C-alpha positions in Angstrom: 139.4 115.4 52.4 142.3 113.9 54.4 141.1 110.5 53.4 141.0 111.5 49.8 144.5 112.9 49.9 145.7 109.7 51.5 144.1 107.7 48.7 145.9 109.8 46.0 149.2 109.3 47.8 148.8 105.6 47.8 148.0 105.4 44.1 151.0 107.7 43.2 153.5 105.6 45.3 152.3 102.4 43.8 152.7 103.8 40.3 156.1 105.5 40.9 158.0 102.4 42.1 157.5 100.3 38.9 158.0 103.4 36.7 161.5 104.2 38.2 162.5 100.5 37.9 161.4 100.3 34.3 163.1 103.6 33.5 166.5 102.3 34.9 166.2 99.1 32.9 165.3 100.9 29.7 168.1 103.5 29.9 170.9 101.1 31.0 169.7 98.2 28.8 169.2 100.3 25.6 172.6 101.9 26.0 174.3 98.5 26.4 172.5 97.1 23.3 173.4 100.1 21.2 177.0 99.8 22.4 177.4 96.3 21.2 175.3 96.7 18.0 178.3 97.6 15.8 176.3 100.5 14.3 178.1 103.5 12.7 178.2 106.7 14.6 175.3 108.0 12.5 173.3 104.8 13.2 174.1 105.1 16.9 172.8 108.7 17.0 169.6 107.7 15.2 169.1 104.8 17.7 169.6 107.1 20.7 167.0 109.5 19.3 164.6 106.8 18.7 165.2 105.4 22.1 164.5 108.7 23.7 161.3 109.3 21.7 160.1 105.8 22.7 160.8 106.5 26.3 158.8 109.7 26.2 155.8 108.0 24.5 155.8 105.1 27.0 156.1 107.5 29.9 153.2 109.6 28.6 151.0 106.5 28.2 151.9 105.3 31.7 151.3 108.7 33.3 147.9 109.0 31.5 146.9 105.6 32.9 147.9 106.7 36.5 146.1 110.1 36.1 143.0 108.2 34.9 143.1 106.0 38.0 143.4 109.0 40.3 140.6 110.8 38.5 138.3 107.8 38.7 139.0 107.5 42.4 138.3 111.2 43.0 135.0 111.0 41.1 134.0 107.9 43.0 134.8 109.7 46.3 132.8 112.8 45.3 129.9 110.7 44.3 130.0 108.8 47.6 130.3 112.0 49.6 127.3 113.5 47.7 125.3 110.4 48.2 126.2 110.3 51.9 125.2 113.9 52.4 121.9 113.3 50.5 121.1 110.3 52.6 122.0 112.1 55.8 119.8 115.0 54.9 116.9 112.7 54.0 117.4 110.8 57.3 117.4 114.0 59.4 114.2 115.3 57.8 112.4 112.0 58.0 112.7 111.7 61.8 109.4 112.2 63.6 110.8 114.8 66.0 113.6 117.4 66.3 117.2 116.4 65.5 120.1 118.5 66.7 123.9 118.7 66.3 126.0 120.5 68.9 129.6 121.5 69.0 132.2 120.6 71.7 130.8 123.5 73.8 127.2 122.3 73.7 126.3 125.0 71.2 123.8 124.4 68.4 125.2 123.9 64.9 122.2 122.3 63.3 118.5 121.7 63.8 116.4 119.8 61.2 113.6 121.6 59.3 110.9 119.9 61.4 112.2 121.7 64.4 112.5 125.1 62.6 108.9 124.8 61.4 107.6 123.6 64.9 109.3 126.4 66.7 109.0 129.2 64.1 112.7 130.0 64.3 115.1 130.6 61.5 118.6 128.8 61.3 120.2 132.2 62.1 118.2 132.5 65.3 119.3 129.1 66.5 122.9 128.9 65.3 125.3 129.1 68.2 122.7 129.1 70.9 123.2 126.8 74.0 121.3 123.5 73.6 118.9 124.3 76.4 117.7 127.7 75.2 114.4 126.3 73.9 113.7 124.3 77.1 111.9 125.2 80.3 114.2 127.0 82.6 113.6 124.6 85.5 115.1 121.8 83.3 118.3 123.7 82.2 120.6 122.4 84.9 119.6 118.8 84.4 120.1 119.1 80.6 123.4 120.9 80.9 124.7 118.2 83.3 123.8 115.5 80.8 125.6 117.4 78.0 128.7 117.8 80.0 128.7 114.1 81.0 128.3 113.1 77.3 131.2 115.4 76.2 133.5 114.4 79.1 132.9 110.7 79.1 131.8 109.9 75.6 128.7 108.0 76.9 125.3 108.6 75.4 122.8 110.4 77.6 119.0 110.6 77.9 117.2 113.2 79.8 113.6 114.4 80.1 113.0 118.1 79.6 110.0 120.3 78.6 110.2 122.1 75.2 108.7 125.6 75.4 106.4 126.1 72.4 105.9 129.5 70.6 102.6 130.0 72.5 104.3 129.5 75.8 103.0 126.0 76.4 105.4 123.2 77.4 105.5 119.7 76.0 107.3 116.9 77.7 110.2 115.5 75.5 112.7 112.7 76.0 116.0 113.9 74.6 118.8 111.5 73.7 122.3 112.5 72.6 125.4 110.6 71.6 129.0 111.8 71.2 130.6 112.6 67.8 134.2 111.5 67.6 136.9 113.1 65.4 139.7 111.3 63.5 142.0 111.5 66.6 139.5 109.9 69.0 138.5 113.2 70.6 134.9 114.3 71.0 133.9 117.1 68.5 130.3 117.4 69.5 126.9 115.7 70.1 124.2 114.5 67.8 120.8 113.6 69.1 117.0 113.8 68.8 113.9 114.6 70.9 110.8 112.4 71.2 107.5 113.8 72.3 106.1 111.4 75.0 103.3 113.7 76.3 100.8 111.7 74.2 102.1 108.5 75.8 101.7 110.0 79.2 98.1 111.1 78.4 97.3 107.7 77.0 98.7 106.0 80.2 96.7 108.3 82.4 93.5 107.6 80.4 94.2 103.9 80.7 94.7 104.3 84.5 91.3 106.1 84.6 89.6 103.3 82.8 91.1 100.7 85.1 90.0 102.7 88.1 86.4 102.8 86.7 86.5 99.0 86.0 87.9 98.4 89.5 85.2 100.6 91.0 82.4 98.9 89.1 83.7 95.4 90.0 84.0 96.3 93.7 80.5 97.8 93.8 79.1 94.8 92.1 80.7 92.4 94.7 79.6 94.7 97.5 76.0 94.6 96.2 76.1 90.8 96.3 77.3 91.0 99.9 74.5 93.3 100.9 72.0 91.0 99.1 73.3 88.2 101.2 72.9 90.2 104.4 69.3 90.9 103.5 68.6 87.2 104.1 69.5 87.6 107.8 68.0 90.5 109.7 70.2 89.7 112.8 73.5 90.0 110.9 72.6 92.8 108.5 75.5 95.3 108.4 77.9 92.8 110.0 80.3 92.8 107.1 80.5 96.5 106.8 81.0 96.9 110.5 83.8 94.3 110.5 85.4 96.3 107.6 85.3 99.5 109.7 87.2 97.9 112.6 89.6 95.9 110.3 90.6 99.1 108.5 91.2 101.0 111.8 93.3 98.1 113.2 95.2 97.8 109.9 96.1 101.5 109.9 97.3 101.2 113.5 99.6 98.3 112.3 100.9 100.5 109.5 99.1 98.8 106.7 98.1 101.2 103.9 97.9 101.7 100.2 96.8 98.7 98.0 97.0 96.2 100.9 94.5 98.3 102.9 92.1 98.5 100.0 92.2 94.8 99.5 91.6 94.2 103.2 88.7 96.6 103.3 87.0 94.9 100.4 87.6 91.4 101.7 86.1 92.4 105.1 82.9 93.7 103.4 82.4 90.4 101.6 84.0 87.9 104.0 80.6 86.2 104.7 79.5 86.2 101.1 79.7 82.4 101.1 76.6 82.3 103.3 74.7 82.5 100.1 75.3 78.8 99.9 74.1 78.1 103.4 70.3 77.3 104.0 68.6 80.5 105.3 66.9 78.8 108.2 70.3 77.8 109.7 71.4 81.5 109.7 68.3 82.7 111.6 67.9 79.7 114.0 66.8 81.1 117.4 69.0 78.6 119.3 72.6 77.4 119.3 73.3 75.1 116.3 74.1 71.5 116.7 77.5 70.3 115.5 76.2 68.9 112.2 74.4 72.2 111.6 77.6 74.1 112.5 79.5 71.9 110.0 77.1 73.1 107.3 77.5 76.8 108.3 81.4 76.5 108.3 81.2 75.6 104.7 80.5 79.3 104.0 84.2 80.1 103.8 84.7 77.6 101.0 81.6 78.9 99.2 83.0 82.4 99.5 86.3 81.3 98.1 84.6 79.6 95.1 82.5 82.7 94.4 85.5 85.1 94.5 88.4 83.1 93.3 87.8 83.6 89.5 87.4 87.4 89.9 90.6 89.1 89.0 91.0 91.5 91.9 94.3 93.3 92.3 94.4 91.8 95.8 94.1 88.2 97.2 90.5 88.8 98.3 89.4 85.2 97.8 92.3 83.9 99.9 91.6 86.5 102.7 88.0 85.4 102.8 88.9 81.7 102.9 91.3 82.2 105.8 89.3 84.5 108.1 88.3 81.6 110.4 91.9 80.1 110.5 93.6 80.3 113.9 97.3 80.5 114.8 97.5 77.2 116.5 95.8 75.3 113.6 92.5 74.9 115.3 90.6 77.0 112.7 89.0 76.0 109.4 88.7 75.1 106.6 92.5 74.2 106.1 93.8 74.2 109.6 96.6 76.7 108.8 99.1 77.8 111.4 101.1 81.0 112.1 102.5 82.8 109.2 100.8 80.5 106.7 97.7 82.7 107.4 97.8 86.1 105.6 98.2 89.1 107.9 95.0 90.6 106.4 93.1 87.4 107.4 94.6 87.6 110.9 93.3 91.2 111.2 89.9 90.1 109.7 89.6 87.3 112.3 90.0 89.7 115.2 87.6 92.3 113.8 85.1 89.6 113.0 85.1 88.2 116.6 84.8 91.6 118.2 81.9 92.6 116.0 80.1 89.3 116.5 80.4 89.4 120.3 79.2 93.0 120.6 76.2 92.5 118.3 72.8 90.8 118.8 72.4 87.3 117.5 69.1 85.2 117.2 70.1 83.0 120.2 71.6 85.7 122.5 71.8 89.5 123.2 74.9 91.5 122.5 77.7 90.7 125.1 79.6 94.0 125.0 83.2 95.1 124.4 84.5 93.8 127.7 83.6 90.2 126.8 85.1 90.7 123.3 88.4 91.9 124.8 88.4 89.0 127.3 88.0 86.6 124.4 91.0 88.1 122.5 93.1 88.0 125.7 92.3 84.3 126.3 93.4 83.5 122.7 96.4 85.9 122.6 99.3 84.3 120.8 97.6 80.9 120.3 94.4 81.7 118.5 94.8 85.4 117.6 97.9 87.3 116.5 99.5 89.3 119.4 100.3 92.4 117.4 96.8 92.5 115.8 95.2 92.1 119.2 97.4 94.9 120.7 96.5 97.2 117.8 92.8 96.4 118.2 92.9 97.2 121.9 94.6 100.6 121.1 91.9 101.4 118.6 89.1 100.5 121.0 90.8 102.4 123.9 91.1 105.4 121.5 87.3 105.6 121.4 86.4 103.5 118.3 82.7 103.0 117.7 80.9 101.2 115.0 79.0 103.4 112.6 75.6 102.5 111.1 76.3 101.0 107.7 75.1 103.0 104.7 73.0 100.1 103.5 71.0 100.3 106.8 70.8 104.1 107.1 67.3 105.5 106.5 
């Protein structure tokens, strides 16, 4: 309305200035012309009357034109306002969720029809209520804080809060609100909407469930291949699972957990899977292997890497398997890596592998026991084996660790 009044005032002032100027010229000019015309008194009187009548007619025509202009502008403003209101109402009702308008105190002045229908509340029951009255009580403080921030700073706010449905159930909504500014730059309220994202959360959880199943199937498949490999060698059957037991215990002592621990456990259970590419008679040879024969056996780490590298594990399983015979001083194989170039998981795996191998029977010798395994670790401490890993392994063993019979061998 203020805008409309200003528009009228502008049109009036623009019309008044030329009207006053023309009136002055008409009056003064016509009087001067009549004065020098040489007319008789009766003629001058008639001329003055005619002049006055002409002035009235011209003024009437001018004012009619001005009034028409004002009326046209008023009609245009009314049509525009009606159109804006119609468009706003259509927009409010077309939104997929509840839309609200709050006053400067955070009280409800409007909810769209979708919200009324959803909540079973009439406009009278909602009008003047605090914005959070339909939300879970535990979320009130957080919502109120967001409203006050929006009203105080003029910055839009987004907050998650549960909507309490008529049956008492709660639905997680994401609420967004933006300030409404008045003509003076002050904040007169807040307008915003709510978006139900419980479906999104359920879909995300369903996807996580499917991914867990896929991961489980993939892991079990790889483990089955590892067990099949061990079946070729009665002397080392269960070796990989035992190495995994010790590697996990050592990793936990080092503070490794979560996804990193899961990856290490799987890598340990398949670290010798590459022996599928090694001739079976070399794996069961009842004597120490010659250097050429050992060179063939050492190829199992590369075979393991090739088998696993194209499987999209969430962990670097193939790399752990490839590095489990690397040594800190570069004397290991297949790449001769040194120090931190070797994954921590592979350094743990190397220590667990050596301990299990020394304490188990082999075709060419009997089990040598834990003391010999500890002595081997001490001799290579800091040069072949990681100091912290060895220390953690000793703590685990001193704490009473013992290998359990692998499930694949249990009867």
